[in-house]
C-alpha positions, -999 to 999 in steps of 0.1 A, spaced: 4 0 0 11 33 -4 7 65 22 8 102 20 20 116 49 4 149 63 27 177 74 24 175 111 33 134 104 64 142 86 74 166 116 63 140 143 79 111 123 113 129 125 115 148 158 83 134 183 78 100 173 60 90 204 31 118 193 25 89 162 0 64 167 12 26 167 -4 25 132 10 52 116 45 42 134 42 7 118 35 20 82 65 44 84 88 20 98 80 -9 75 104 -12 42 71 -28 27 54 6 26 55 31 2 53 66 18 53 99 5 54 134 17 43 167 -9 66 192 -15 37 212 -3 43 202 31 77 218 30 62 252 17 37 247 46 63 245 71 86 271 57 54 294 58 44 289 93 84 290 107 83 322 92 50 336 107 57 324 137 33 296 140 57 267 142 94 264 156 116 239 140 145 217 152 163 220 120 160 236 87 136 230 58 163 214 37 172 191 62 142 176 72 142 168 31 170 148 35 164 132 62 132 118 46 153 112 17 176 92 37 153 72 53 130 61 20 104 86 21 98 99 -16 92 135 -20 65 143 -46 59 176 -66 30 191 -78 16 174 -103 -7 190 -131 -31 163 -121 -31 169 -86 -39 204 -96 -66 195 -117 -79 169 -92 -80 201 -67 -119 213 -79 -126 180 -73 -119 181 -33 -149 196 -18 -151 229 2 -162 217 36 -173 242 60 -150 252 86 -120 237 66 -104 258 40 -64 253 49 -54 255 7 -22 230 21 -44 204 34 -69 207 5 -38 203 -19 -22 171 0 -56 159 -3 -57 165 -40 -22 147 -45 -35 115 -28 -65 114 -52 -47 121 -76 -19 91 -66 -41 70 -52 -27 73 -22 -41 70 15 -36 97 37 -16 91 74 -28 121 96 -41 128 130 -61 163 115 -101 153 126 -107 172 95 -96 153 74 -122 126 82 -146 148 64 -130 136 31 -128 100 37 -155 94 8 -130 106 -15 -97 98 0 -86 70 26 -76 83 55 -59 65 86 -44 73 121 
C-alpha cells in the first residue's frame, strides 16, 4: 500500500515519534510500505516558521534530507493534482489550502493519507484517511 504523510506526521516522525499512533509508526517504519511526502508540506513548514506559527528543530532542507535518507519519497505537485484540486469539496470550517492540496495529491496518486487531523475525516468518501 502507498501512503501520503500529512505535514504534522512528517514533523512527528522525525522529531516527536511518541506523538505518532502505533499504526502510523508501524507503517512509516515498515520497509514494505511506500511512503510519500508532498513538496507542499515543506512550503507549509517554511511559511508557518516564517510567521511564527511553527518552531522547527532543523532547517526545511534538513527535514528533506532526513526523509530521503530513510526512504520516504518527495512528490512534486503534478498537473493532475492541480486539476483534481477542484474535485476536493469545500467543507465548512476547513478551507486550509495546504490540506486541500494534500488531499488532491492523494486523490491523484491513489494514496492513503496518514493524518491525525480530524478535519480530514470529512473527506473519507473521496480519499482513504488513517491514523
